[in-house]
Structures are given as C-alpha cells and as structure tokens.
DRENMIKOL-771546 format. One record per residue: x, y, z of N, C-alpha, C in turn; residue in three letters. Coordinates in steps of 0.001 Angstrom, whole numbers, plus 524288, in hexadecimal, padded with zeros to 5 digits. Layout:
N
XYZXYZXYZala...
***
This chain:
369
4AF501BD93D3DDE4B0DA1BD33D43084AE831B890D46B9met4AA951B59DD44F04A7661B193D46754AB511ACEFD44FAarg4ACE71AC60D3F794AFAB1A7E7D3D194B4AA1A868D4108tyr4B7F91ACECD40FE4BD1E1AD6FD448F4BB521AB0AD492Dser4B82A1AB91D4D734B6CB1A98BD52FE4B60B1A3DCD518Cleu4B3991A1B2D4C604B3E019C16D4B454B82219A0AD4A6Fphe4BAD319BACD46114C03D19A1AD45DC4C403199E7D4B6Dala4C36F19DA6D4EBF4C64419C98D52844C491198E0D56D7leu4C0B419860D56AB4BEE9192F3D5B704BF1818E92D587Fleu4BF6718DC9D55074C15118903D514C4C7C0187CCD533Aval4CA2D18D09D51F94D01D18B1FD52C44CFDA18A53D5955cys4CDDE18C8ED5C2F4CEB418BABD61E24CD42186EED6339phe4C8DD18368D62164C6AE17F1CD62574CB5817B34D5FD4leu4CC9B17CB6D5BD54D173177C9D598F4D593178AFD5CCAile4D75317D60D5F2B4DC2317EC2D61A04DA6B17BE3D670Fgly4D72717A99D691A4D68C17967D6DC24D351172C2D6D87cys4D4FF1716FD69884D37C16AD2D68C34D6DE167E9D6B5Egly4D65416299D68714DA1D15EB6D6B714DF5D160A3D68BEasp4E3581602CD6E0C4E91C16028D6D9C4EB8F15EB3D697Cser4EA141599AD682A4EC50157A2D64674EABD15850D5F9Eser4E7F515B9FD5DE34E68815DACD58BC4EA001614CD575Fasp4EFD416395D5A804F35216763D59A04F60216492D5499cys4F66E168DCD51024F85316603D4BD54FE701670AD4C17pro500EA16A03D4FF15053B16A25D4FA75080D16868D55B6asn509D6162EBD56BD50B6016373D5C3450F92165E2D5DC7pro512B41671DD5B245185016ADAD5BDE515A3170AAD5DA6gln510AE171DED5D5650E75176D3D5E8050B451759CD63F7asp50B4F170C4D657D5071716E8BD6AA850ACD16C8CD6E7Ecys50D9F16EA2D71345115716D00D73F2510CB16998D78B6pro50B8416AE2D7A5050880167A0D7E6E506FA161ABD7CF2asp504CE162E5D7747501DE15D1BD752B507AB15A78D73A4leu50BD415C39D721650FE415A49D70495112A155EAD755Dglu512D0159CFD7AB75141D1576DD7E9D51079152F4D8036glu50C3115471D7FF4507C915153D82A4507C714A74D7FB4thr507F414B4DD79F3508C014740D766550D8914471D77B1val512D1145CAD767451707144EFD79735183A14175D7E87asp514F2143A4D825D5146F1408AD86E8512BF13C36D8869leu50D9A13C80D849350A6F137EFD843A50D99132CED813Bala50FC513416D7C49512F11318CD79FD5176812F17D7D43glu51A05132B8D803E51E4612F7BD82F151C9612C6BD87B4leu5179812E08D8A4E514C812A6DD8D9D513B0124D6D8AEAarg511C21256FD86845118311FCBD8425516CD11D7DD8325gln51A481204CD80D251F6811E8AD7F1C5228B11AF5D839Eglu5212B11E98D89005228011B14D8ECC51F5111799D8F32ile51AE9116DAD8D8F5188611224D8F38519E410E9ED8DCBala51A8710F2AD865A51C7710B04D83E552160108AAD8455ile5249D10BC7D85AA52A6410AE3D867452ADB107B0D8BC0his5285D108E5D8FC3527BD10705D9523525B910000D94F0leu521BD1006AD909651ED50FB50D8F3E5214A0F678D8BF8thr524980FABFD8793526B60F640D856252C1B0F55FD863Aasn52F170F9FFD8993535B30F831D895C536E20F787D8FA4asn533AC0F88CD93325339B0F6DAD98F4531250F35ED9B5Dleu52B700F34DD9AB45270C0EFE8D9D05526B70EC0CD9BCBile5267E0EA1BD94CE526650E4F0D92E752A890E1A1D92BEleu52F900E5C9D92C2535020E211D91EC534E60E136D98EFpro533B10E30AD9CB95345B0E049DA1DF5316E0DC17DA2C3ala52B850DC00DA0D7528030D831DA13552B090D3C0D9E43tyr52CBE0D434D9AE252F7B0D018D97E75328A0CE68D9AC9gln537070D118D9D9653AA20CF08DA045539280CBFADA473asp535D80CF51DA84A532BE0CD64DAD11531200C6A5DA9BDleu52E030C5C7DA4D252AD50C24EDA4DB52E8D0BDF2DA3EDser533CD0BF0CDA10C5383C0BBE5D9E9D53A5E0B898DA426glu53B2E0BD15DA85753E110BAD7DAD735385B0B72DDB12Dlys534FD0B992DB00C5312E0B4FBDB2CA5303F0AF6FDB14Fser531EC0AEEFDAAC2531950AAB7DA989537AF0A6F8DABA3val53B3E0AB0ADAB805406A0A92BDAD9853FC10A6B9DB289ala53D340A8CFDB5F453D3C0A843DBC075397B0A2B1DBB60leu534720A262DB8B55323809EABDB9D3534B909A40DB778asn537FB09A41DB3AF53B0C09588DB18653EE309413DB513gln540FD0984EDB75A544F80965FDBB7B542B909409DC06Fala53E36094DBDC1AE53B7A092F0DC4DB5397208C68DC3ECala537BA08BD0DC00D536D50871ADBEBB53C3408394DBDEEthr53EEB08530DBC885451F0828CDBB6C5477E08186DC1B7thr5467808436DC444547F3083CADCB3F544D308097DCD05phe53F3008005DCAD453B9F07DA0DCE7E53C7A076E1DCC06ser53DE7075EFDC72953F1B071F1DC5D15443106FB6DC70Cala549650736CDC7CB54E360726DDCA9154FF9075B4DCDC4asp54F8807428DD340551700793EDD654556A3077D4DD71Cala559C007A3CDD37B5608C07A1ADD43E56040080ACDD6EFthr565CB080F0DD851568C0085F9DD9195674F08A7ADD454asp568E2086B9DD0F2569EF08B19DCB3B5646D08CB4DC9D2glu560E3089C6DCB7555B0D08B08DC8A0558AE09019DCC98asn55AB808E3FDD2DE55836091E7DD46B55B2A0973EDD49Eleu56050097ADDD2F95628309C56DD2A45603C09E2BDCD8Aser55F8F09C3DDC99955C3209E1EDC3BA557040A092DC56Easn5543E09D33DC90054F2709DE2DC96F54F1B0A3E9DCD22leu554320A562DD0E0554780A9DDDD4A3555A20AD2BDCFE7lys557CA0ACC3DCB94559DA0B137DC7D1554F30B2E5DC539thr5529F0AFB7DC2BE54DEA0B025DC154549AC0B2B1DC2EEala549E10B25BDC998546E40B54DDCC9F547800BB05DCD69his54CD90BACDDCD1C54ED60C053DCE0054E070C481DC8AAgln550080C0ECDC4BD54EAD0C40DDC1B4549850C5E4DBFA2ala545B40C3C0DC0AF540180C4F8DBFAA53FD90C8EADC3ADleu540CA0C9F8DC93753FFF0CDC8DCBC1541F70D1ECDCA83trp547940D2E8DC94A549930D79CDC62A545BA0D902DC126tyr544B30D5E3DBEA05418F0D6D1DB9FB53C320D991DBB52cys53AC10D895DC0765352B0D975DC1B2534C30DF29DC35Btrp53A140E13BDC57853BD30E625DC71353ACB0EA82DC191gln53CD20E857DBD5653CA60EAC8DB810537050EC02DB6E7lys5331A0E881DB86852EAB0E6A1DB59B52A010E9D0DBA96thr52A370E8A2DBEA6525D50E9ECDC271524DA0EFBEDC314ser528BE0F463DC157527BC0F965DC1B0523750FAF4DBD4Cleu522120F7B5DB92B51E020F973DB5FB517F70F8C7DB7D1phe517650FAD9DBC06513BA0F8CEDC08650E1E0FBC8DBE96tyr50B610FA51DB8A9507430FAC0DB72A504D40F73FDB2D3phe500AD0F60BDB28F4FE690F427DAEC94FF600EDECDAEE2gly5018D0E9A1DAD215012A0E388DAE65503950E270DB26Fpro507200E50BDB45250B890E359DB93D5086C0E3B3DBE19ile5034D0E9CFDBD7E5014E0EA1DDC2624FBF10E62FDC0D3val4FA690E59EDBC734F4480E319DBBB74F6600DD67DBCB9asn4F9840DA41DBC4A4FAE40D64BDBD2C4FDA40D470DC213asn4FD790D873DC5EA4FF900D8E0DCACC5050F0D37FDCAD2gly508C00D5C3DC7E750C5B0D3B9DC575511720D4BCDCC14leu511600D8DEDCDB3514C90DA6EDD16F514060D6DDDD53Barg50E660D78FDD89950DC00D424DDC8F50E1C0CDDFDDBCDala50E7C0CB9BDD6A750F590C77BDD59F514010C512DD5BFgly5173D0C868DD4C451CB90C61FDD3CD520A80CA18DD78File51FB20CE3BDD9E5523840D06BDDD5B5214C0D339DE329asn51D3C0D093DE49651BFE0D095DE9D151FFC0CE95DEDD0thr5226E0D406DF09B524B60D17DDF532523F00D580DFA22tyr525E70D4E9DFE415281D0CF83E010E525810CA65DFF3Bpro5283F0C6C3DFDFF524F20C09FDFEDF524D00BF68E0231thr520E30BB55E030851F380B8CEE07DB520A30B232E0964asp524DB0B334E0AE1526B60ACE1E0B63523080A8F3E0D6Apro521290A99DE118751CC20A6E3E14645191D0A5C2E1006asp516750A988E0C13513570A79EE0907515470A399E05D7lys519BF0A51BE035F51D390A277E006C51C8009CD4E00D2ile51F7509C97E06AE5208E09646E07D051A6009325E089Aglu516EA095A3E0ABC510CB09497E0AC850E61091C5E0594ala51004095B4E013450E8D0942CDFC5E510F308F6EDFA5Casn5157608F56DFB315195008A33DF980517D008504DFD91ile516C90870DE01A75158508081E063950FE308068E03ABleu50B04082D1E0400505D1080BCE019F5052B0806FDFB59thr508A80835BDF9605068D080E2DF1DB5022E0850BDF159gly4FFF808826DF48D4FA8C08A80DF3EC4FB200908FDF48Fthr4FAB609271DF0104FB8F0980DDEF624FA2909A42DEAC3tyr4F91E09FDBDEAA44F6560A25FDE60C4F9B60A7C8DE3DEgln4FD960A578DDFEF500760A8B6DDE694FE450AF0FDDC55leu4FE170B226DDCB64FB8C0B789DD9524F7600B8D0DDD30gly4F5930B6DDDE38F4F3290B849DE6954F5600BCFCDEA2Cser4F13B0BF50DEB584F40F0C430DEDDC4F7310C364DF205leu4F5000BDF0DF5994F79D0BD2EDF9494FBD70B976DF936gly4FCD50B870DF3E0502B80B70BDF310506A20B841DF11Dasn507190BDDADEF2D50A560C111DECFF50EB30C060DEEE0gln50E600C04DDF4CF5131C0C12DDF6DB516160BAF8DF7EFasp514170B73FDF4D8517E50B37BDF51A519660B0A9DEF32ala518B00B430DEB15519270B39FDE64351DB50B6C3DE29Eglu51F000B586DDED1521E70B9DCDDC2D527D50B92DDDC74gly52A7F0BD63DDB8C52FB10BD07DDC73530E40BDC5DE15Cleu52F380C186DE57F531B00C071DEAC552F730BB0FDEDA7pro52D2D0B7CBDECBD52BA20B390DED3A5309E0AEBBDEBEBala531540AFF3DE656535C10AD36DE47753A700AF39DE78Cleu53B9E0B2CDDE8D0540820B535DEB54541050B2A7DF038asp53C430B193DF29153CCE0AD72DF70F53CD50A9E5DF746tyr53BC50A762DF3C053C850A245DF167540A809F5EDF056leu544050A373DECF5548340A285DE97D54DA70A450DED54leu54CA00A70FDEF8E550840AAB4DF34354FA30AA47DFA92asn552D70A702DFD49551670A7D8E03495546E0AC2CE04D2asn5545B0AC94E0998555FC0B11BE0BC455C230B20BE0AD0glu55EDE0AD99E0ACE565F90AE4FE0A205664C0ADD9E0287asp562870AD1DE013E563390AD9FDFA695632B0A7B2DF929gly563F70A339DFBB05647E09E0BDFA255610B09AE8DFBFCile55CCA09942DF78155A43094ECDF9B455BE809099DF90Ethr55BEA08C2ADFBA355C3F08752DFA495585B084D6DF65Bpro55B0708191DF3DC5572207E12DF0755542C07BB3DF225leu5558707937DF73F55292075BBDF94754CAA07734DFC3Bgly54D4207CF9DFBC05483A07F3BDFE745443F07FA7DF955glu5451407E54DF43E542A807F79DF02D53F71079B9DEEEEphe53AB8078E9DF2545376D0746CDF2D253443075DCDEDA1thr531DD07033DECA952F0B0713ADE7DC52A45074EADE7D4gln5280F07610DEBBC523C8078B6DED4B526E107EBCDEC86glu52B0407F1BDEDC352DA708547DED1252E8608789DE822arg5306008269DE64F531F6083B6DDED152AF1083E7DDCA6leu527B6080C4DDD5E523300826CDDB3D521BA087DDDDC55asp520D1089FCDE03E5211908EE6DE255522E4093C2DDF29tyr5283A092C6DDF2752AAD09687DDBF2529680975ADD633ile5286B09118DD398526E0090A0DCF1E520E009392DCDF0ser51E1409205DD17F51A9909556DD18D51A3609BA0DD151thr51E8509D22DD46C51E620A2ADDD5835216F0A4EDDCFD3leu524B50A26FDCE36528040A49FDC839522E40A4D9DC419thr51F9409FDADC39E51B9C09F27DC0525186D0A453DC0B0thr5155B0A4A2DC55D5135B0A9C0DC65E5145D0AF83DC3B4ala519160B060DC53F51C500B450DC3CC51D4F0B54EDBD9Aile51EF30B03DDBBED51EFC0AF8DDB4FE519250B137DB32Cphe514E20AF51DB49A5108F0B115DB33050DD40B53FDB442glu50F660B864DB76E50D510BE44DB9EC510870C18DDB6EBgln515980C15BDB55B5185D0C3EBDB24F517180C43BDACD1val515100BD36DA988512D20BE37DA58750E410C082DA451gln50BBC0BFF8DA854506560C2C6DA742505E50C9BBDA68Basn508E70CBB4DA9CC50B930D08ADAA1650D770D2A9DA4B3val511160D034DA299513BB0D10ED9DA650F8C0D001D9982glu50B9E0CAE0D98D1507F80CB04D9570505330D021D960Aala503780D1CCD9A43500150D6E2D98FF502920DB18D9885asp506260DBAAD983B5095C0DFF8D95A850A570DFB8D912Dtrp50A7D0DB97D8E2050C3B0DAF9D8934506160D9FAD8575asn503230D723D88834FE0D0D5A6D860B4F9E40D976D87EAasn4FA130DB87D8C414F4FE0DE63D8D0D4F4B50E400D8A7Cgly4EFB20E60AD8BEF4EF100EA8BD8AAA4F20D0EFC4D8D65ser4F3E00EDDDD923C4F6470F2E9D959E4FA9B0F5ABD91DDphe4FE880F2B2D8EC95033E0F4A9D8D0A500DC0F8D3D8767lys4FD2F0F5FCD84E24FB570FA5CD81734F7D50FEABD8326asp4F6AB0FD4BD87994F3B110353D8ADF4F8F3106C9D8D2Aasn4FC0810475D8EF64FF7B10767D91B950304109C1D8E06phe504DF10799D892A5068B10B0BD85765035D10CA6D818Bthr4FF3110D70D80C64FC7010F3CD7DC74FBE2115E8D7DFFgly4F9D41182CD7AED4F7E711D99D7B254F47211F77D7E1Athr4F0F611C6FD80334EC6711D77D83584EEB111D41D8925asn4F43D11D5FD8A7B4F55911BE9D906F4F9E21206CD8FF1thr4FA711245ED8D324FE55127EED8CFA4FDEA12D19D8FEFthr4F9E012C27D94034F96F1311AD96D64FC2413116D9D16gly4FB511337FD9F764FD60132FBDA54B4F9FF13133DA8DBthr4F55B13025DA7594F0ED12F24DAAFF4F21712A1BDAD34asp4EF29128D2DB0FF4F1431228CDB46F4F1A311F5CDB085val4EDFC11E66DAD4C4ED8F119DDDAB1B4F14A119CDDA4CFgly4F4AD11E7FDA4C74F89B11EEDDA0604FDAE11AF8DA1CDser4FF1211A75D9DDD5053911709D9D185082711933DA0D5ala5092111F85DA05350CAA121CDDA3F7509C5121DBDAAEAmet5058B12289DAA9650420121B2DB0985040C11C60DB2FBgly503D811976DB07D5042111309DB1AC509F711266DB3A8leu50DAC1152ADAEE15144C113C0DB0B751455117A9DB5D4ile5135911C52DB60D5156E11F8FDBC735124011C43DBFA2val50DE011BBDDC03C50CD311969DC42850D66113BCDC704asn50E76110CCDC16E5115B10AEFDC3855169610CE8DC5F8gly51ACF1106DDC31B51EE9111A3DC65E51E091146BDCB17ile51A4D1175FDCC7851A4A118EADD249518281154EDD5E5asp515B61121CDD4955137610D61DD7C05172A10959DD874leu51AEB1074FDD3CE51C86102C1DD3E0522421043EDD7E7his52379107D3DD710528AD10B54DD8A75282D10BA0DDF7Aphe522C910EB1DE066521D910F0ADE6AD520A010A4EDE92Cgln51D3910801DE66451A91101E8DE9DC51EE30FE53DE957arg521C90FCE4DE63A523890F8B2DE43652A310F758DE526phe52B0E0FC82DE39F531A30FE3BDE34653364100C2DE8C7val531A01041BDE9475321B10832DEE0F5323310501DF2F3arg52BC310339DF2C6529CF1012DDF8B052AD10FB8CDFA02asp52A110F7D7DF44C52B170F2A4DF53B530AF0F0B4DF5C6gly534150F3DDDF21C539E40F1C7DF2B253CEA0F58BDF746lys53AE30F96ADF82653E660FC39DFC1A53B680FEAAE023File5370E0FFFCE0110534411049AE03F5532900FED9E09CDala530340FB05E07D552D2D0F7FEE0C13531850F423E0DA7ile535830F108E0AB853A220F057E0E0053D420F28EE1108pro53D860F7FDE0F8D540B00FB0EE133C53DB10FDB2E17B9ala537EA0FAC8E18B75357D0FD31E1C6F532CD10315E1AEEgly53378104A8E17BC5301B109D4E15F852A26109B0E14BBleu528B1105A5E13A05235F10464E12A7522121014EE1577arg524470FFF7E19D8522C30FBECE1CA9522CA0FBC3E231Eser5212E1004FE2525520A5103BEE2B1B5256110241E2CD5ala52A8E104D2E293F52F1F10635E2B8A5322710044E2D14gly52FB00FC31E2AF7531FF0F805E2DB75345B0F3D5E2729ile539EB0F459E26A553CDA0F2BAE231353AB00ED8BE2241pro539E30EB02E1DB8537A10E59BE1BF753C900E30BE16FFarg540FB0E137E1998544980E0B5E157A541D30DB29E130Bpro53E960D7C8E152D53D6E0D334E1294538D80D3B3E0DB7phe537A30D9F7E0D94533C80DBC4E0854535F60DD76E04B4ala53B550DBE3E040353E810DF55DFE6853C460DA23DFA2Dval53E5F0DD0CDF56953DCA0D94CDF16E541BD0D502DF15Cglu542560D0DEDF03D546D70CCDCDF02E5487F0CAE7DF3C8ala546170CB86DF8BA547710CA55DFE6754BD00C707DFD68leu54B1C0C04BDFB9B54E0F0BC7BDFB5A552C80BE11DF7AEtyr5511A0BF49DF449556130BFF6DEFF8558980C3C2DF0E1gly558640C6E7DF3BD55AED0CCD5DF57855D090CF72DF15Alys55A060D10ADEE6C55B990D501DE9B5557530D876DE787tyr5559E0DB60DECCE551020DEE2DEC2A5526E0E3EADEAA5ser5576E0E576DEBA55594A0E9F0DEAF255A390E964DE484thr55D3D0E574DE19655D0B0E65ADDC17557D50E5FDDD98Aser552BE0E31EDDB1754DC60E3F1DDA4854B800E917DD95Cleu54D980EAD9DDDB754B150F1DEDDDF954F030F4AFDD98Fleu5537B0F3E3DD84D556D50F768DD6105552A0F4C7DCF3Eleu552E60F114DCF08550640EF16DC98054BF60F1BBDC949ser5484F0F2A1DCD48544C50F4F9DCC85544C20FBA8DCB44ser549840FD18DCE2654A5D10462DCCC954BDE104A9DC742leu54FC010299DC75755196102CEDC15054E4D1028EDBC98asn54A390FE7DDBDFE546B50FDF4DBA0A5434510356DB958ala541FF104F8DBE1753E1F10A61DBE26542A310E9CDBBA9tyr546CD10F47DBBC554A6B1117FDBA3554876110D6DB48Alys54A0410DDEDB20C548DA10BB0DAC4A5433310D6ADAB80asp53F0B10C55DADEB53A3C10E53DAC58539BD113A9DAB60tyr53C6F1161ADAE8853C1D11BC7DAE4153F6611C79DA88Ephe5439B11ADBDA8995466811D0CDA36E5458311A4CD9F12asn541891163CD9F4F53DE8113BED9996543DC10FA3D981Agly5474210EBBD9C1954A8C10A2BD99C65489D104CDD9B84lys547E01022CD96345450C0FD5CD9726549A70F8B7D9801ser547D00F39DD98D754AFF0EFA1D99CC54F450EF0BD956Aile54CFA0EF81D905154E380ED0BD8AE4550AD0F210D8A5Eile551960F6AED8D4F554D20FB69D8C2C552B10FDCBD85F0arg54E230FCC7D869454B32101B0D844B54A35105C6D8647asn54C6C10A8BD850C5492C10E4AD890A547281117ED8592asp5427F1157FD88E853E391184CD856153C6911AD6D8990gly538D111D1BD876B534B0120DDD89A75342011F78D90ABpro5354E122F6D93745338012212D98695320E1267FD9CAFcys531F8125C4DA12652EB5128D2DA400531EB12D80DA517ile5365212D19DA53853AD613157DA5C153CF013605DA245leu53B67132AAD9C7A53A8A135B5D99AF535B6139ADD979Aglu531B9136C0D99E152CB7138C6D99E952CB813E92D9D9Btyr52FD413DF3DA1D952FF714134DA51F5329614676DA321leu5378D14520DA05A53936148BED9E6C5359914AE4D9981arg533A41480ED980452F871498CD93BC52C4214EBED9453lys52AC514DE1D99EE52703151F3D9C6A529F2156B3DA010ile52F661565DD9D6C532E415AA5DA0A95346715A3DDA7B4asp535341544CDA7AF534B3151E1DAD04539EE15012DACB9gln53E571525EDAA43543CF14F9BDAB245463114E15DB0E1pro54513153A1DB401547B7152A2DB960544DC14DC2DBBE9val5404514D39DBAF053E6B148BDDBE1353FC5143F5DBBD0leu53F2B14341DB689541AB13E97DB4685473F13CF1DB5DDala54A1D14144DB56E54F901401EDB87F54FBC13E1CDBEB5asp54B9A14099DC15754ABD13FE5DC71A549F8139F4DC7C9gln545E513797DC53B5443B13381DC5CC548EB12EEBDC3EEile54BFC1302FDBF1C54F8E12CB4DBE065549512B9FDC1EEasp5555F13246DC3F1559F41325CDC7BF557D312F09DCBEEasn5530512FBADCF9C551DC12CEFDD416551B21267BDD3B8his54FF8124D8DCEB8551BF11FD3DCF52556C511D9ADCFB2phe55ABD12105DCC64560B111FD7DCD645613E12031DD282thr55FD81243EDD62C561A31247ADDAB755FC911FCBDDDDAile55AAE11D72DDD3355788119D6DDF1355B111159EDDE97leu55CD611479DD9405600D10EFEDD8EC5636510E90DDB9Bile56693113BFDDB9C56C54113DCDDE3056B81112C1DE476asp5671E1141ADE6165675A11246DEC1F5663C10CCBDECFFlys5632810ABEDE9CF56248106A7DEAB4566B4101F6DE80Aval56A3F10287DE5EB56DA20FF9EDE4745716B0FF7ADE82Aglu571AC10366DEC0E574101030EDF1135732A0FFC7DF4F1leu56D5B0FD10DF50A56B170FA7EDF7DF56CDD0F461DF906leu56E010F1C9DFD1D56DA30ECACDFCB656AB50E9CADF866asp56C790E4EEDF6BD569E00E1FBDF3B0564D60DFF7DF4EAala562DB0DF0DDF95855DFF0DD32DFBB155D610E2B2DFEC7ser557DE0E454DFCA8556F20E95BE0135555F20E67BE05A7ile552C10E1EEE073A552690DFC1E0CB9557C00DFFCE0F35ala55B9E0DF50E0D6F560780E0CEE0F7D5628D0E535E1034gln5610B0E7FAE0CAB561790EDBAE0CD155E970F09CE126Fgln559980EF81E11E8557220F185E1756559A60F0ABE1C77ile55C620EC5EE1D2555EB60E92DE1F65564ED0ED2DE2195glu566D50EF84E1C6A56B520F1B8E1DA956B330F730E1EDFile5671A0F8DDE1B9E567470FEF2E1B11561801012AE1A0Basp55EC8100A6E1C10559421011EE1A4E558041074AE17F6asn55B2410A87E19E7559F21105CE185655CEE11144E1256glu55FEA10D7FE10605603110D58E0A7355C0C10CEFE07A7ala5589D10859E09F8553AA107E8E05595502610C83E079Cleu5500B10F54E0C4354CF511317E0BB754E0311742E0931ile5545911865E063E5542411D09E039B5525911AFEDFF33glu55497115D1DFC3D550AB11433DF85354B1F1159ADF7FAval54940115A0DFBBC5428D11625DFC485428C11B30DFB4Dphe545C711FC0DFDC35442812411DFD135459E125E1DF78Aarg548ED12368DF265549701255ADEFDF544651232FDEBDEser543CD11FB9DECB353E6C11C12DEA0D539261208CDEB83met539C41226ADEFA95359312746DF1655361712BD6DED35gln53B6012CAEDECE653C04131BFDE7E753913130B2DE4D7asp53AB112C21DE1F75390C12A49DDC2753360129F9DDB51leu52FAD1281DDE10652A31127A6DDFE8528AD12D67DE0F0ile529E313156DE462528BC134F0DE387528B113891DDE0Dala52BE8137FBDDCEC52C9413828DD53952A2A136CBDD3C9ile528991325CDD2CC5240512FE7DCF2151ED913176DD067phe51E351310BDD640517D71337FDD8635163C137ECDD720lys51AC513BB5DD72551A03142C8DD74351B891450CDD21Fser5229D1445EDD1E95232A14726DCD025217B1444CDC7E4asp523D61406DDC7685225813D65DC25B51D5413C64DC11Dmet519DA13A5CDC444514D313A04DC2AC511C913F33DC15Aala513C8143D7DC561510A6147FADC4B7512AD14B5DDBE23ser5176A14B73DBC385191314D3CDB7B95174214ACADB3A1val5151814489DB3F6513DE14224DB07750CC914322DB091met50A47145C6DB46E505DC145FFDB400502F714009DB566gly5058013C96DB8E7504341387EDB91C5011D136BDDBF41ile4FC01135B3DBFA84FADB134B2DC5914FC6912FE7DC755ser4FF2312F9ADCCCA5014A12AF3DCF4E4FBCE12843DD1E0ile4FB37123EADD0A84F66E12235DD1D64F6CF11DCBDD6CDthr4FD1811C60DD7E74FC85119C5DDB574FD0911B89DE18Fasn4FAE2119F4DE57D4F96611D46DEA464FD2D11A21DEDE6gln500A11189BDED8E503E1115ACDF0DE505AE118F2DF45Dasp5071511820DF9E65084B11C6DDFC1750ECC11B44DFCDBasn5111611F93DF90F515D111EDDDF95C519E8121DEDFC6Dasp5174112508E005C5198B12724E041051CEA12CC7E0111gly51B2412E31DFD5A51D3E1334FDFB8F51A871381FDFD73asp
***
C-alpha cells in the first residue's frame, strides 16, 4: 500500500510539472494553442519588419535622397523645371511618410523622426526670421515648426500654388537645402537603427512573443492606438475642424496647407493602415497579420468589423475636397462625420481588440471615448 501511494504521488508530481513536458501535443490542446499563438505573434512581427517596415524605410530613404538632390539641383539652377522637380520630390516623400509613420514604436520614436520632419502647422514668421538672420538650430524644440516637410511646403508653394522664381534668393535657397539635408540625415539615422541596431532582433526574437507591454504585439497595438488617435484623427481632422481646438475651426492647421493635397495624404495614411492590419506590404509580399491573429483567437467578427470600418472611413474621406482646409469652408460637417468614423475605430482598438488580445493600452491620451 505504501509503494502504491508513493507511485501515485510520483505520477501526480509528473502530471503537474511543466506543461512543456507533455509528450503528445495533440493530447494537450491548451498547450498546442498557446504555442501556436506565440509562434504566430512572432511570425507577425517578422513579417511586419521584413515586408512592411524595412521596405517602407528603404523607400523613405531613397525619396529623401531624391529630395535632397532635387534641392541641390534647384539651388544651383533655379529654373521652372527644376522647381517642378523639387516639388514632385517633396510631395513623393510626404506620401511615403504616410506609409512609414504608422509604425510608431522603436527607432521612429527614439529618434524623434516625426517631430523633425512633419510638425505642422508650420510657422512662416519663424521661417522668415531664420532665413533673414541665418542663425537657427535645426532639431531644437523651438525650431520644430520651422523645418521638415511642412516648412518646405510653405517655401515651395505660396497660397495660389505658384511661387515666382524671383522670390528664391540665395538665402532662401540655402535654407531649403539645409532643410532637405536635415530630413535626409534624420531618415538615414532611423533606417540605420532598424537595420543595424538591436531593436529589430529583440522585436522579432523569441523573447518578445508574449502580450505584455514590452512585447512585439504590445508595441504594435499601442503604437496603432496612439498614432491613429493623436496624429491621424486629431492632427489631420479634429484640430483643423475645431473638434480639438475649443470648437474653433483652424483650417490653417491642416497638413500640406500650401500644396493643397491634405486629403490625399490622409487617404494614403488610411490605406496604409488597412494594409497594416491585413499584412499587405508595399512589395506585395503578404503574410501573417493582425486580422489573421484575431481570427485565430476566435474573433472573426471583430476582424471583419475592423476591416469594414476602414473601408467605410476611406469611402467618406474620398468624398472630401482635395484640401481639408477648403473642405472646412465648404462643409465642416463632412469632416465631423469622418471624425465620428475614426472614433468608432479607436473605440474598437482600445476596448475590443486590445481586450481580446490581452494587451494593456498604456497611452493615457484623452481620446474622448
């Protein structure tokens, strides 16, 4: 009897040991599901890194080179053709930024890339003072609204869209070249951090396959929540429409104010988000994605809801005027409808999606939900 009890005790201890000792995974469905989800989370991080993030930064890097070269050419020979080429390069980089900025974690945050290249509204008075005095410090907190893509928008496009060549003094040309060089250097630094730093290895490694705040999936979901509400909803729509500015519309606070293509920049951002959720890369190498993960954890309705909400939102934005500033003057209620659709998505991100994925939202931004 004593030996039988001992044998039972040994069997009990073995049975209650580490679940990884289960000899037949098919007999341990809970273990099999846990391992599969961890592997899927890692596969998503690897796919996003290799097929969305790194190609996006490579494209951004190449376009920053093209912008800097176009500025150098225009500075040496200020012709209408070279000005047109410079505007085209500037616009191309701005569109590319929309497909890169949504990966809001790691090197992009650590290097302050957003503040350096896309702080808007820009400050024309500060820009003119910088050009006049020649004394300024790019990259400083006090100069962020006088540099980057929005500052170039002001310098290259006046309010009627035509900038006479005679306005491009040598001092003005020098400032343009300084701005494009700074953009190029900042982009190169972030791309180098992604390719050569330790973040990529940690992000795609086996030690960050959980759902805690520091995990790859935790960074992805928190990055989506923060970037979408603060820089897409508020920056592109809510603040200009008066919904985050004491009820007073601020059409001058839109992106691409002078170039008048703020709506297409917004569309580029939203389409990039839709691809992000669906794992569609700019090189069309599709792979594991967030919506697939939701379906894997038995949330197909939620996955379809997110995808459909993006389609509805994009359809509403496509009806807007090419310039959001102009849309405010024509019919601000249309922008408020876009805002409401964005609110719906944010509520899904913060509540439903984060909850079923077991991820804590660390962003404390007041989103009005």
